[in-house]
C-alpha positions as CSV (number, residue, x, y, z in Angstrom):
1,X,-24.5,-32.3,-86.4
2,X,-23.3,-30.6,-83.2
3,X,-20.7,-28.1,-83.3
4,X,-17.2,-28.9,-82.3
5,X,-16.7,-28.6,-78.6
6,X,-13.5,-26.6,-77.5
7,X,-12.0,-26.3,-74.1
8,X,-10.0,-23.1,-73.4
9,X,-7.6,-23.6,-70.3
10,X,-5.9,-20.2,-69.4
11,X,-5.3,-18.6,-66.2
12,X,-6.0,-15.0,-67.4
13,X,-9.7,-14.0,-67.2
14,X,-9.6,-11.5,-70.0
15,X,-8.2,-13.9,-72.4
16,X,-10.5,-16.9,-71.5
17,X,-13.5,-14.4,-72.1
18,X,-12.1,-12.9,-75.2
19,X,-11.6,-16.4,-77.0
20,X,-14.8,-17.8,-75.6
21,X,-16.5,-15.3,-77.3
22,X,-14.8,-15.5,-80.6
23,X,-15.3,-19.0,-80.9
24,X,-18.9,-19.1,-80.1
25,X,-19.4,-16.2,-82.6
26,X,-17.7,-18.7,-85.1
27,X,-20.1,-21.2,-84.1
28,X,-18.2,-23.5,-81.9
29,X,-19.6,-24.8,-78.4
30,X,-16.8,-23.5,-75.7
31,X,-16.2,-24.2,-72.0
32,X,-13.4,-22.5,-69.9
33,X,-11.1,-23.6,-67.1
34,X,-8.8,-21.0,-65.2
35,X,-6.0,-23.9,-64.0
36,X,-5.1,-27.5,-64.5
37,X,-7.6,-28.6,-61.6
38,X,-10.6,-27.1,-63.6
39,X,-9.3,-28.6,-67.0
40,X,-9.2,-32.0,-65.5
41,X,-12.8,-31.8,-64.4
42,X,-14.1,-30.3,-67.5
43,X,-12.2,-33.0,-69.6
44,X,-14.0,-35.5,-67.5
45,X,-17.2,-34.2,-67.6
46,X,-16.9,-34.4,-71.6
47,X,-14.4,-35.3,-74.3
48,X,-13.6,-32.1,-76.1
49,X,-12.9,-31.8,-80.0
50,X,-10.0,-29.6,-79.4
51,X,-8.1,-28.0,-76.4
52,X,-6.5,-24.4,-76.0
53,X,-3.9,-25.0,-73.3
54,X,-2.0,-22.0,-71.9
55,X,1.8,-23.0,-70.8
56,X,2.2,-20.7,-67.7
57,X,-0.5,-21.3,-65.1
58,X,-0.4,-20.9,-61.3
59,X,-1.1,-24.5,-60.1
60,X,0.3,-27.0,-62.7
61,X,1.7,-25.8,-66.0
62,X,0.2,-26.7,-69.4
63,X,3.2,-28.7,-70.5
64,X,3.2,-30.9,-67.3
65,X,-0.8,-31.0,-67.9
66,X,-0.1,-32.3,-71.5
67,X,2.5,-35.0,-70.3
68,X,0.0,-36.1,-67.7
69,X,-2.8,-36.6,-70.5
70,X,0.0,-38.4,-72.8
71,X,0.9,-40.5,-70.2
72,X,-2.9,-41.6,-69.8
73,X,-2.7,-42.7,-73.4
74,X,-2.9,-39.3,-75.3
75,X,-5.2,-36.3,-75.0
76,X,-7.7,-37.8,-77.5
77,X,-8.2,-34.5,-79.4
78,X,-5.7,-31.9,-80.7
79,X,-4.2,-29.6,-78.3
80,X,-2.9,-26.0,-79.2
81,X,-0.4,-24.5,-76.6
82,X,-0.5,-21.0,-75.9
83,X,2.0,-18.7,-74.3
84,X,3.1,-15.3,-73.8
85,X,6.9,-16.0,-73.2
86,X,7.7,-19.4,-74.3
87,X,11.0,-20.8,-75.5
88,X,12.0,-23.1,-78.4
89,X,13.0,-25.7,-75.7
90,X,9.2,-25.5,-74.5
91,X,7.8,-25.7,-77.8
92,X,9.8,-28.9,-78.9
93,X,8.6,-30.5,-75.6
94,X,4.9,-29.8,-76.3
95,X,5.1,-30.9,-79.9
96,X,7.0,-34.3,-78.7
97,X,4.1,-34.9,-76.3
98,X,1.7,-34.3,-79.0
99,X,0.5,-30.7,-79.1
100,X,-0.9,-30.0,-82.8
101,X,0.4,-26.2,-82.6
102,X,2.1,-23.4,-80.6
103,X,0.5,-19.8,-80.6
104,X,2.1,-16.9,-78.7
105,X,0.6,-13.9,-77.0
106,X,-0.5,-11.5,-77.5
107,X,-3.2,-13.5,-79.6
108,X,-3.6,-12.9,-83.4
109,X,-7.5,-13.6,-83.7
110,X,-7.2,-14.6,-87.2
111,X,-4.3,-16.9,-86.5
112,X,-6.1,-18.5,-83.6
113,X,-9.1,-19.2,-85.7
114,X,-7.2,-20.6,-88.6
115,X,-5.2,-22.8,-86.2
116,X,-8.4,-24.3,-84.5
117,X,-10.0,-24.8,-88.1
118,X,-7.1,-26.8,-89.4
119,X,-6.5,-28.5,-86.3
120,X,-10.0,-30.0,-86.3
121,X,-9.9,-30.6,-89.8
122,X,-6.5,-32.7,-89.5
123,X,-8.1,-34.7,-86.5
124,X,-11.0,-35.5,-88.8
125,X,-8.9,-36.5,-91.7
126,X,-6.7,-38.7,-89.5
127,X,-9.7,-40.3,-88.1
128,X,-11.4,-40.7,-91.4
129,X,-8.0,-42.1,-92.8
130,X,-7.7,-44.5,-90.0
131,X,-11.1,-45.9,-90.8
132,X,-10.3,-46.3,-94.4
133,X,-7.3,-48.3,-93.5
134,X,-9.0,-50.3,-91.0
135,X,-11.8,-51.1,-93.7
136,X,-9.9,-51.3,-96.8
137,X,-11.9,-54.0,-98.0
138,X,-15.3,-52.5,-97.7
139,X,-16.9,-50.2,-100.4
140,X,-17.9,-46.7,-100.4
141,X,-21.2,-47.6,-101.9
142,X,-22.7,-51.0,-102.4
143,X,-21.8,-52.5,-105.8
144,X,-24.6,-53.8,-108.0
145,X,-27.0,-52.8,-110.7
146,X,-29.7,-55.5,-109.8
147,X,-33.0,-54.6,-108.9
148,X,-32.2,-55.8,-105.3
149,X,-29.3,-53.7,-104.8
150,X,-31.0,-50.5,-106.3
151,X,-33.9,-50.9,-103.6
152,X,-31.3,-51.7,-100.9
153,X,-29.4,-48.6,-101.7
154,X,-32.7,-46.5,-101.7
155,X,-34.0,-47.8,-98.4
156,X,-30.4,-47.0,-96.7
157,X,-30.4,-43.4,-98.2
158,X,-34.0,-42.9,-96.9
159,X,-32.8,-43.9,-93.4
160,X,-29.8,-41.8,-93.8
161,X,-32.2,-38.6,-93.7
162,X,-33.3,-39.6,-90.3
163,X,-31.7,-40.4,-86.8
164,X,-33.4,-43.7,-86.1
165,X,-31.4,-46.8,-85.0
166,X,-30.8,-49.5,-87.5
167,X,-30.7,-53.3,-87.3
168,X,-29.2,-55.0,-90.4
169,X,-29.8,-58.7,-90.6
170,X,-28.3,-61.1,-93.1
171,X,-25.7,-64.0,-93.6
172,X,-22.2,-63.7,-92.8
173,X,-20.4,-61.8,-95.7
174,X,-23.3,-60.4,-97.1
175,X,-22.3,-56.7,-96.8
176,X,-23.7,-55.4,-93.4
177,X,-20.7,-53.7,-92.2
178,X,-20.3,-52.0,-95.8
179,X,-24.1,-50.8,-95.7
180,X,-23.5,-49.4,-92.3
181,X,-20.7,-47.0,-93.6
182,X,-23.0,-46.2,-96.5
183,X,-25.6,-45.2,-94.1
184,X,-23.2,-43.1,-92.0
185,X,-21.6,-41.4,-95.0
186,X,-25.0,-40.1,-96.2
187,X,-26.4,-39.0,-92.7
188,X,-26.1,-35.6,-91.0
189,X,-23.4,-37.4,-88.9
190,X,-20.9,-37.9,-91.7
191,X,-18.4,-35.6,-90.3
192,X,-18.6,-37.3,-86.8
193,X,-16.8,-40.4,-85.9
194,X,-17.8,-44.0,-87.3
195,X,-16.8,-46.2,-84.4
196,X,-16.9,-50.3,-84.9
197,X,-17.6,-52.5,-81.8
198,X,-17.1,-56.4,-82.6
199,X,-19.7,-57.6,-80.0
200,X,-18.0,-61.2,-79.5
201,X,-14.8,-59.8,-78.2
202,X,-16.4,-58.2,-75.3
203,X,-17.5,-59.7,-71.9
204,X,-18.1,-58.6,-68.2
205,X,-16.1,-56.0,-66.8
206,X,-14.1,-55.6,-70.0
207,X,-17.1,-54.9,-72.0
208,X,-17.7,-52.1,-69.5
209,X,-14.5,-50.6,-69.8
210,X,-14.6,-50.9,-73.2
211,X,-18.0,-49.3,-74.0
212,X,-18.0,-46.8,-71.3
213,X,-14.6,-45.9,-70.6
214,X,-13.1,-45.7,-67.0
215,X,-11.7,-43.0,-64.5
216,X,-9.7,-45.5,-62.3
217,X,-6.6,-44.6,-60.7
218,X,-7.0,-40.8,-61.9
219,X,-6.8,-41.8,-65.3
220,X,-9.7,-41.1,-68.1
221,X,-10.0,-43.6,-70.7
222,X,-12.9,-42.7,-73.1
223,X,-15.0,-45.7,-74.1
224,X,-16.5,-46.6,-77.5
225,X,-19.6,-44.9,-76.9
226,X,-17.9,-41.5,-75.9
227,X,-15.7,-41.9,-78.8
228,X,-18.8,-42.4,-81.2
229,X,-20.4,-39.3,-79.7
230,X,-21.9,-37.0,-82.4
231,X,-21.5,-39.8,-85.0
232,X,-22.4,-43.6,-85.1
233,X,-21.5,-46.6,-83.0
234,X,-21.7,-49.7,-85.3
235,X,-22.1,-53.1,-83.2
236,X,-21.1,-56.0,-85.4
237,X,-22.6,-59.5,-84.5
238,X,-24.8,-57.8,-81.8
239,X,-26.1,-61.5,-80.7
240,X,-22.5,-62.1,-79.4
241,X,-23.0,-59.6,-76.7
242,X,-23.3,-61.3,-73.4
243,X,-26.2,-60.7,-71.0
244,X,-24.1,-58.6,-68.6
245,X,-22.9,-56.4,-71.5
246,X,-26.4,-56.3,-72.8
247,X,-27.9,-54.9,-69.7
248,X,-25.0,-52.2,-69.3
249,X,-25.9,-51.1,-73.1
250,X,-29.8,-50.8,-72.4
251,X,-29.2,-48.6,-69.3
252,X,-27.1,-46.1,-71.3
253,X,-29.4,-46.2,-74.6
254,X,-32.5,-45.6,-72.2
255,X,-30.8,-42.5,-70.3
256,X,-28.8,-41.1,-73.4
257,X,-25.8,-40.7,-70.9
258,X,-23.3,-42.8,-69.3
259,X,-21.1,-43.1,-66.2
260,X,-17.4,-44.1,-67.0
261,X,-16.1,-47.2,-64.7
262,X,-15.4,-45.6,-61.2
263,X,-16.8,-42.3,-62.4
264,X,-19.3,-40.0,-60.4
265,X,-20.2,-37.4,-63.1
266,X,-22.6,-38.3,-65.9
267,X,-21.6,-37.9,-69.7
268,X,-24.3,-37.0,-72.3
269,X,-24.4,-39.1,-75.3
270,X,-25.7,-38.1,-78.7
271,X,-24.7,-41.4,-80.5
272,X,-26.9,-43.2,-83.4
273,X,-26.6,-47.0,-82.9
274,X,-26.4,-49.5,-86.0
275,X,-26.0,-53.0,-85.5
276,X,-25.7,-56.0,-87.3
277,X,-26.6,-59.6,-86.7
278,X,-26.2,-62.7,-88.8
279,X,-28.6,-65.0,-86.2
280,X,-32.4,-64.5,-85.8
281,X,-32.5,-62.3,-82.6
282,X,-36.2,-62.8,-82.2
283,X,-35.3,-66.7,-81.6
284,X,-32.4,-65.5,-79.3
285,X,-34.9,-63.8,-77.1
286,X,-37.0,-66.7,-77.1
287,X,-34.3,-68.9,-75.9
288,X,-33.4,-66.4,-73.3
289,X,-30.0,-65.6,-74.8
290,X,-30.9,-61.9,-75.7
291,X,-33.0,-59.2,-73.9
292,X,-36.2,-58.6,-75.2
293,X,-36.1,-54.9,-74.1
294,X,-32.5,-54.3,-75.7
295,X,-33.8,-56.1,-79.0
296,X,-37.0,-53.9,-79.1
297,X,-34.8,-50.8,-78.5
298,X,-32.3,-51.5,-81.0
299,X,-34.8,-52.9,-83.7
300,X,-36.5,-49.6,-84.6
301,X,-35.7,-49.9,-88.2
302,X,-35.0,-53.6,-89.3
303,X,-33.3,-54.0,-92.8
304,X,-32.8,-57.5,-94.4
305,X,-29.5,-57.7,-96.5
306,X,-29.9,-60.5,-99.1
307,X,-27.3,-63.3,-99.6
308,X,-25.4,-62.8,-102.9
309,X,-27.0,-65.9,-104.4
310,X,-30.1,-63.9,-104.6
311,X,-28.6,-61.1,-106.8
312,X,-26.0,-63.3,-108.7
313,X,-26.5,-60.8,-111.6
314,X,-24.5,-58.4,-109.7
315,X,-21.5,-61.1,-109.5
316,X,-19.5,-59.7,-112.9
317,X,-19.5,-56.0,-111.3
318,X,-18.3,-57.4,-108.0
319,X,-15.4,-59.4,-109.5
320,X,-14.4,-56.4,-111.6
321,X,-14.7,-54.1,-108.6
322,X,-12.5,-56.2,-106.3
323,X,-10.0,-56.8,-109.2
324,X,-9.4,-53.2,-109.5
325,X,-9.4,-52.4,-105.9
326,X,-7.1,-55.2,-105.0
327,X,-4.7,-54.4,-107.7
328,X,-4.4,-50.8,-106.6
329,X,-4.0,-51.8,-102.9
330,X,-1.8,-54.7,-102.9
331,X,0.1,-53.6,-106.4
332,X,-0.8,-56.9,-107.9
333,X,-0.5,-57.8,-111.5
334,X,-4.0,-57.1,-113.3
335,X,-5.8,-59.9,-114.4
336,X,-9.2,-60.2,-116.1
337,X,-12.1,-63.0,-116.0
338,X,-13.0,-64.6,-119.1
339,X,-16.6,-64.8,-119.8
340,X,-16.8,-68.6,-119.3
341,X,-15.4,-67.7,-115.8
342,X,-17.7,-65.2,-115.0
343,X,-20.8,-67.0,-115.8
344,X,-19.4,-70.1,-113.8
345,X,-19.2,-67.8,-111.1
346,X,-22.5,-66.2,-111.7
347,X,-23.9,-69.8,-111.1
348,X,-21.8,-70.5,-107.9
349,X,-24.0,-70.4,-104.7
350,X,-21.6,-68.3,-102.9
351,X,-22.2,-69.5,-99.1
352,X,-19.8,-67.1,-98.0
353,X,-21.4,-64.2,-99.9
354,X,-19.5,-61.2,-100.9
355,X,-16.7,-61.9,-98.5
356,X,-16.2,-65.1,-100.1
357,X,-16.1,-63.4,-103.6
358,X,-13.6,-60.9,-102.4
359,X,-11.2,-63.5,-100.9
360,X,-11.7,-65.6,-104.3
361,X,-10.3,-62.8,-106.4
362,X,-7.6,-62.0,-104.0
363,X,-6.3,-65.6,-104.2
364,X,-6.5,-65.8,-107.8
365,X,-4.6,-62.6,-108.2
366,X,-1.8,-63.8,-105.9
367,X,-1.5,-67.2,-107.0
368,X,-2.4,-67.2,-110.6
369,X,-0.3,-66.5,-113.7
370,X,-1.0,-64.9,-117.3
371,X,-3.4,-62.1,-117.9
372,X,-6.7,-64.2,-118.1
373,X,-8.4,-66.0,-115.4
374,X,-10.4,-68.8,-117.2
375,X,-12.7,-71.5,-116.2
376,X,-10.4,-74.1,-115.6
377,X,-8.7,-71.7,-113.1
378,X,-11.9,-70.8,-111.4
379,X,-12.9,-74.9,-111.0
380,X,-9.7,-75.4,-109.4
381,X,-10.1,-72.4,-107.0
382,X,-13.6,-73.4,-106.0
383,X,-12.5,-77.2,-105.5
384,X,-9.8,-76.1,-103.1
385,X,-11.6,-73.6,-100.8
386,X,-10.5,-73.1,-97.2
387,X,-11.7,-75.8,-94.8
388,X,-13.8,-73.5,-93.1
389,X,-15.9,-72.9,-96.1
390,X,-16.3,-77.1,-96.6
391,X,-19.4,-78.9,-95.5
392,X,-19.0,-80.2,-92.0
393,X,-17.0,-83.3,-91.8
394,X,-18.3,-86.0,-89.3
395,X,-16.7,-86.4,-85.9
396,X,-16.5,-90.0,-84.8
397,X,-18.8,-91.1,-82.0
398,X,-17.0,-92.6,-78.9
399,X,-15.9,-96.2,-79.7
400,X,-16.3,-95.7,-83.5
401,X,-14.0,-95.4,-86.4
402,X,-11.3,-93.0,-85.4
403,X,-9.6,-92.9,-88.5
404,X,-9.6,-89.4,-89.0
405,X,-7.9,-88.7,-85.7
406,X,-4.3,-88.4,-85.5
407,X,-3.4,-91.3,-83.6
408,X,0.0,-92.0,-84.7
409,X,1.5,-88.6,-83.7
410,X,3.3,-87.2,-80.6
411,X,0.6,-86.5,-77.9
412,X,1.0,-82.7,-78.0
413,X,0.7,-82.5,-82.0
414,X,-2.4,-85.0,-81.9
415,X,-3.9,-82.8,-79.3
416,X,-3.3,-79.9,-81.2
417,X,-4.8,-81.2,-84.6
418,X,-7.8,-82.8,-82.5
419,X,-8.3,-79.3,-81.0
420,X,-8.4,-77.7,-84.5
421,X,-10.8,-80.4,-86.1
422,X,-13.0,-79.7,-83.1
423,X,-13.2,-75.9,-82.8
424,X,-13.4,-75.8,-86.8
425,X,-16.5,-78.1,-86.4
426,X,-18.1,-76.1,-83.6
427,X,-17.4,-72.9,-85.6
428,X,-19.5,-74.4,-88.6
429,X,-22.3,-75.0,-86.0
430,X,-21.9,-71.7,-84.6
431,X,-22.2,-70.1,-88.1
432,X,-18.6,-68.2,-87.2
433,X,-20.0,-66.7,-84.3
434,X,-17.5,-66.6,-81.1
435,X,-20.1,-66.1,-78.8
436,X,-22.2,-69.2,-79.8
437,X,-18.9,-71.0,-80.0
438,X,-18.3,-70.2,-76.3
439,X,-21.5,-71.4,-75.4
440,X,-21.0,-74.6,-77.4
441,X,-17.7,-75.3,-76.1
442,X,-18.2,-74.3,-72.5
443,X,-15.1,-72.1,-72.9
444,X,-14.7,-68.3,-71.5
445,X,-14.2,-65.9,-74.4
446,X,-10.8,-64.7,-73.6
447,X,-9.4,-68.2,-73.5
448,X,-11.2,-69.0,-76.7
449,X,-9.8,-66.2,-78.5
450,X,-6.4,-67.0,-77.4
451,X,-6.9,-70.7,-78.3
452,X,-8.1,-70.0,-81.8
453,X,-5.2,-67.5,-82.4
454,X,-2.7,-70.1,-81.3
455,X,-4.3,-72.6,-83.9
456,X,-4.4,-70.0,-86.7
457,X,-8.3,-70.4,-87.0
458,X,-9.8,-67.1,-88.4
459,X,-13.6,-67.1,-87.1
460,X,-14.7,-65.0,-90.0
461,X,-13.3,-67.5,-92.4
462,X,-15.7,-69.9,-90.9
463,X,-18.6,-68.0,-91.2
């Protein structure tokens, strides 16, 4: 794991040199800038983990520079202000703009080191907590005592000791993202960021800006690859990347460096790529929908994640895990599955895998009554699964039976109902992949996402 990178911005050479030497002795990687122009350039070259920023400088003062970064969307790292003669008003303004702390000159080196350490630790915890909130449904460790799950955990633990890239394949909802988190948490990069990228949401220029960031109009925007530096970038549903985005990603991975959009200076990368796919990428390569060179670049270590039906003995443990988790997270009344209900669910085929199991537990906790979840309640819940999980319904051929179509409604409502039926049908064909859905429907992805949202269709529930 690389040392934290600190940028020291101060117009006094003695201060710059002293702080640089002290921080380097403590194991930090340090760069220095004597004014705002040099600070902008250093920040453009590489995203700092922390900035020590002097307030009084000859060209542009530190508060103005901090305000400039805040207007760009935030400095993207903790900023500690330094001043020899600051005022309360200046300190308040710097704090309002996002500064972590305010240190006065002459510097107390002990206080400086403690402030740097605490600022970096708080930033790490904030990123970690944000990740936990975003992935509240994921498990820290994959649940299950079966031989299948024991072997899978052992494989991931072995992979965690190396820096090779990993490709998880398996059915939708089988736990690929959970395993990616597990891999990251047990690797040497655990203290670094874990950044997620949903491949299906990116296409064309939008993908380039999201992945690589930009320097357009003088503003620096750090992309996902740069945000994941010294950590892990998880690419979910890799097959959904369009060919243009695939080409851009490949060029970055080959050179271990990137250029931001409109940027002229290369940015070094140290990122582990972990990807997941529910579709057969080799077949996508044969069909010309996925680049062969990118496939082999990412598929260094393939790992197949089994569907839940292949380790059904883990169902009781999963049921209890999600009961406890959801009761705690959502303040729901605790209920327990009877033995008969557990046996029924062990023998259920779980087409939606672990994700479907979690959703079922959540639904039973919210809608059910009483302390026990019995067999009858489970049977009722399975019989009323969401439409997306049910078998595809026939769509009438032209000139055929149109009794399932809403012909007795106003045109606008009828059109909405038809679009909902049509898109749900196509989503099932696409196995929940929005990238595949775009190809089946001939729709541009941005418009497609907007349409799905307007119709209340969640692609994940159609997987």
